[in-house]
N, C-alpha and C positions, 0 to 999 in steps of 0.2 A: 504494499500500499504506499502511495506517495501522499504525504500530508503537506498542505500549504498552511504555514503558520504566519498569520498576519497580525502584527501588533501595530495599531493605528499610528501612534505618535512617532515611533522610531522607524516604522516600515513604510512611509510614504504618504500617510494621511494628510501631512502638511505640504505636500508637493505644490509648488507655486505660491506658497505663503510663508511668512516667517516661521521658523521652527521653534516650538516651545521647548527650550532646553531641559527644564525640569521634568516635563512629561516624557521627553525622550530618554532621560536617564532612568526613570521609573520603568519605562517600557523595556529597556535593556535588561533590567532585573528579571522581568517576566520571561524573557527569552532564554533564560538559563536552561530551560527544559529541553531545548533543541538537541544539544549533544547527548543528553540522557536518552532521548528517544532513538537517536541514530545508533548509539553504542550498545544500549541495553535491550532493545527490542528487535529481534531478528525480523527481517523483511520490511522494515519501516525506512522509507526515504523521506528526507525533509527538503522542502523548498520554502525559503523565507523571502520576505520583501525587505528592502532597506532604503531609507532616505539617503540619497547620494552625498549629502553633506556630513554624514556620520562615518566613523571608521567602519570598514567592512567586517562582517562576521567571519571568523576563521572556521575553515573546514565545513562550511555549510553552503549549499547552493543557494544563490540569492538572485532576485530580480530587483531592478531599480526603476523609478519612473522615467519613461521616455519623455522627450520634450513635449510639453503641452498636455501630458497625461496626468489626470488628477488621481487622488487616492482611491476613488471608487472604480475607476477604469483599471488601475493597477491591480486592485483586488480581483476584479472579474478575470483579468488575464492570468493571475496566479491560480485561481480556482479552476480555470479551463485546463491547466496543465497538470492537475492532480486528481486523485481519487476522493480526497476528503479535505475539508478546510476547518481550521481552528481560528476563528476571528476573535481578537481582543480589541475592544474599542469602547469609547464612552457611549453611554446611552443617550446623552444630550443630542437634541435635534434629530433623534431617530437614527443615528449613525449605526449603532450595533444591530438594530432591527433590519435596517436596509442590507447590511452584509449577510445576515442570516437568510433573508429572502433570496439574495443573489445566489448563495450556495445551493439552496434547494431548487431554484429556477434552473440551474445548470445540471441538476440531477446528481449532485455530489453529496457525500456523507457530511453532515454538519456535526462537528465535534463541539457542540455548544447548545445553548438553550434555544428552543423553538421560537419562531417569531411572535406567536401569540403571547407566550410567557414574557418575552423581552418587552413587548408593548406594555403589558401591565406593570412589570417591574420598573420600567423607565419612569413611570409616573408615581410619585409618592402618594398622591391622592388615590389613584386607582389601586395601588397596592394595599393601602389602608382599607378601602372598601372591600376588596377581595378577601383579605385576611379576617376582617371583622365578620363578614358573612359566614366564614368557616369557623368562627369562634376561636381564632388564633389571636393571642394578645398582641396588640399593635397600638402605637400612639395615635390618638385622634388627629386627623389631618384635614385642614379646611382651606378651600379656595374662598375668595371674596363672595362668590355666588352662593356658597353654602350658608352664609350668615354665621360666622364664628361666634360661639357663645361667650359671654363675659366671664370666663373662668378666672379665678384669682391666681396671682403669682406671675412669674416671668413666662414669656413665650419665645419661640424660635421661628424666624421667618427665613425661607430658603427657596431656591428655584424648584419647581415641581419635578423637573427632569435633570437637576444638577447632580454631579458626581462628587461624593465625599462631602467635604465642608465648603465646597465652592459657593461663594457669595452667601454664606450662612451667617445670620446675625441674631444674637440674643437681645431681646428688649425687655423692659421692666414689667410691662403689663399688657393686657388685652387691647387697650386703646391704641398704644403704639404699634402693636402688631396689625391692627385694623388699618391704621394710617399707611403703613408700608404696603399692605395688600392693595389699598386704593390707588397707590402710586404706580403699580404694575400688576393689574389684576389678571392678565392673561399668562403671566409667567410664574408668579409667586404663590406659595402656600404657607400656612401658619400652623404650628403645633404647640400645645402647651408644654412647658418645660417639665421633664421628668427627673426627679432626684434619684441618683443611683450611680452605678459604675458603668462607664461606657465600655462596651465590648464588641467583639465580632465573632462570627462562627465561620469556619471553613468546612464546606460540605461537598459531598458527591450526591447528585440527584439523578433520578431516572424513573420515568413512568409512575410518578406520584410517590416514590419512596426516597428516603434519604439515608446517607451514612455520614455521621458526624466525625470529621477528622480532627479538628482542634477547636478549642475555646481560647480566644485571644483577648488580651487587655489592650485598650486604646488609651494612650496617654494624651489627653486633650487639654487645651487651655483656652481661655477667653481673654482677648486683649481689645479693649475699646468696644466690647460687644461682639466682636468677630470671633467665631469659633474656628479652631484649627486643631488637627491631630499632629502632634510633633513626633510621635513614635508609636510602635505597636510591639507588644511582647507576645509572640506567637506560641501557642501551646502552653499558656500560662496558668490555666485553671482546669482542674479535673472536673468531670461531670458526675460527681459522686451521687447526687440526688436524682440524676436523670432528667433534670428540668430542661437542659439545653437540647438533649436528644429529642425530648417531647416537642419542644418548640420547632426544631428542624423537621420532624415528622409532619407536624401540622402545616408548615409552610409548603413542603413538597406535595402534600395531598391537596392543598388549596390551589396550587399552580402546577399541575402535572406536566406542563411543558418545560419545566426546569430540567435541564439535562447537562450532565458533566459537572465541572467545578462551579460552585456557586458560593458567593459570600453573603453574609447577613450582618448588618449593623443593628445593635440592640443596646438597651439600657437594662442592667440588672438592678431592679428595684427591690425594696423589702418584700413586695408581694410576688416577686419572681421576674423572669426575663420578659421584656416587652420589645417587640420588633420596631425598628426605625425605618429600615429600608432593605431591599434585596438587590444585590449586585449580580446580574445573570452572566457572569464572565469571570476571568481571572482577576484576582485582587492582589494588592501588595503582599498580603500574608502568604500567598502561594509561593513567593520567591524563596522562602526559607523552610518550607515544609519538609523538604528532604533532609535538611540539617536537623530540624526539630524532631522528626518522626522516623527517619531512616526509611522513608517510602518514596518510590518513584511515582508521584501522583499522576504525572502525564501517562505513565504506563497503565495505571489503574483506570484512567479515563478511556484509553483505547480498549482495555479489557471489557469495558461496559458494553461494547458492541456485540459481545457474545451473550447468548441467553442467560448464562450462569455467571456473568461477570460482575454483577452488583452485589457484593458481599461485605459484611463487616470485616474490617481489616485490622483493627486494633481497638484499644480502649482509649478515649481521649484522656490526656494527662500522662500517658506513656511517653517515653522519650524525654526531651529536655526543652525548657523554654528558651526561645531565641528572640532577641530584641532587634527591631529594625528602626533606625533613626530616619525620620522623614524630613527633618530640617537641619 
């Protein structure tokens, strides 16, 4: 099988535009799995794409944007040359959903979440509605048209389809949240602040089922109201009570189109974990899972193509915690 591995920021998504250096560095971290696939999995060939302004990838066949070729055309060209595609891209502006559709349009195997699931996960508001309907704990999420209720305490306002803490602002109360929504009603959503520990989960999902790989701590800070994650400790928390596996199972059942590696951002409150958003793609935590768990997660994703490939591989908390600095 020949697999096209496309990481948007470092792989040509910014062709014809200024290259976002920070995103490209993070993208390079995610591409660490390429040599593992080539060396550890017999019969797997890798094709990657590369922004021509970055150093070439060693020992990996790559394609670069042709003059005038944008990132989507480059992706389509790479998909056409392979049997399967593994796209990693932001959900913002429907980018990841578009890449998933293109893979299936060409009749290739999609090593990622199905377009319908990506569409829901792209929107924090749609995610909250889907999970609430399935009785999965999720933070209430309001657009201006929903008429956000005057709940006491701080609120958080963010883009509905933003990635991570992009343009995320904590405000003191409901009135300030409402004012920000009124300033950009088509783009922003508001959520009441949840007291607790910011965390994330690394999952494998398929056909409405989930395998919990690791429970990760997010080291967040607020400066001038702006939220940022300055680091992540991957595999930091065991799931002794099973509450994280239960949450993961509920999410996978609510969105059965989630497939392959999936990240979940959450807050661990005194009442239990509450979902903030679903990332239907590789996340930064993925970059050190081999170091933390001793697992070739990319190989596990490919094994999921077999009927018996989705199996519990370890207990969360096994292995060692590994910290990633993001700033």
